[in-house]
Structure formats: C-alpha cells, structure tokens
C-alpha positions in Angstrom: 0.0 0.0 0.0 2.8 2.4 0.8 4.0 2.6 -2.8 0.5 3.8 -3.8 0.3 6.5 -1.3 -0.1 9.9 -2.8 -0.4 13.3 -1.2 -4.1 13.5 -2.1 -4.8 10.1 -0.5 -3.3 11.4 2.8 -4.9 14.8 2.6 -8.2 13.1 2.7 -7.2 11.5 6.0 -6.1 14.7 7.8 -7.5 14.8 11.4 -7.9 11.1 11.5 -6.2 8.7 13.8 -3.4 6.2 13.1 -2.9 3.5 15.7 0.8 2.8 16.6 1.2 -1.0 16.6 4.9 -1.3 17.5 4.0 -3.0 20.8 0.6 -4.8 20.6 0.2 -4.7 24.3 0.6 -0.9 24.4 -1.0 0.7 21.4 -1.8 4.5 21.1 -2.9 6.9 18.5 -1.2 9.5 16.3 -3.4 12.2 14.6 -2.5 13.1 11.0 -2.3 16.9 11.1 -0.9 18.0 7.8 0.3 17.0 4.4 2.8 19.3 2.6 3.9 18.9 -1.0 7.5 20.0 -1.6 8.2 19.1 -5.2 6.0 17.8 -8.0 7.4 17.5 -11.5 6.7 15.2 -14.4 9.1 12.6 -12.9 9.1 13.2 -9.2 6.9 14.1 -6.2 8.1 14.8 -2.7 5.9 15.5 0.3 5.8 15.3 4.0 3.1 14.2 6.4 2.9 15.3 10.0 1.4 13.6 13.0 0.7 14.7 16.6 1.0 12.2 19.4 0.5 12.1 23.2 2.8 13.9 25.6 3.4 10.8 27.7 4.6 8.5 24.9 7.7 9.6 22.9 8.7 7.7 19.8 12.3 7.6 18.7 13.2 8.1 15.1 12.7 4.9 13.1 10.3 2.7 11.3 7.0 2.4 13.1 4.0 0.1 12.3 0.8 2.2 11.9 -2.7 1.0 11.3 -5.5 3.2 9.8 -9.1 2.4 9.3 -9.0 3.3 5.5 -5.4 2.7 4.6 -4.7 -0.5 6.5 -1.3 -1.3 8.0 1.8 0.8 7.0 5.4 0.8 8.1 6.5 4.4 8.0 9.9 6.0 9.0 8.9 8.8 11.5 11.2 11.5 12.9 10.3 13.5 16.0 10.3 17.2 14.9 8.8 19.1 17.8 6.9 19.2 21.1 4.2 21.3 22.5 2.2 21.2 25.8 -0.1 18.6 24.3 2.4 16.2 22.9 5.0 15.4 20.3 5.1 16.1 16.5 6.5 13.6 14.0 7.3 13.9 10.3 7.5 11.3 7.5 9.0 12.3 4.1 8.1 10.6 0.8 10.0 10.9 -2.4 8.3 9.1 -5.4 9.5 8.6 -8.9 6.6 9.1 -11.3 6.6 6.9 -14.4 
C-alpha cells in the first residue's frame, strides 16, 4: 500500500487517527495533522506528512508500524520534529518517482 500513497490520499485523512502498533500490548494513536507537498514534477513528487502524538509517549526516530481504518497497516519512517504542551510532533517524508 505504501508505494501507492499519494499526497491527495493522505490529505483526505487529515484529522484522522493512526494506531501505533509497535507493541501490541501498548497501542496508542497519532493524529495526522498536515500534508505538505514540496516538489512535484513530471518525474518526481516529494511530500511530508505530520502527526501529533500524546505527551506521555515519545517515539524515537525509526520505522513504526501504523494502522489506519481506511489505509490499513503501514510501516513508516517517522522522525520527531517538535513538542508542545499537548504532545510530540512527527514527520515522514516521501519521495516518489513518477513513471
């Protein structure tokens, strides 16, 4: 599924919850907050997606297993990029070659 993900697909899911499945005994949610397109040419598209997670569960940079009601299970490389009083922010960057 990950190879088929396009910015528009994810934009439709902004404000929805992705369940973090790294440890099945301790799942929690991340809210998709934003999709930002960086480059789109005839041969390439690059975009970032941003999540907001709880303040009491920090995730280190790395590949995390996420589950979404519409998109199914996805393994996504997430990087912590910020923190506010409500929790942590994470970013995933996608770079696709268009054929």
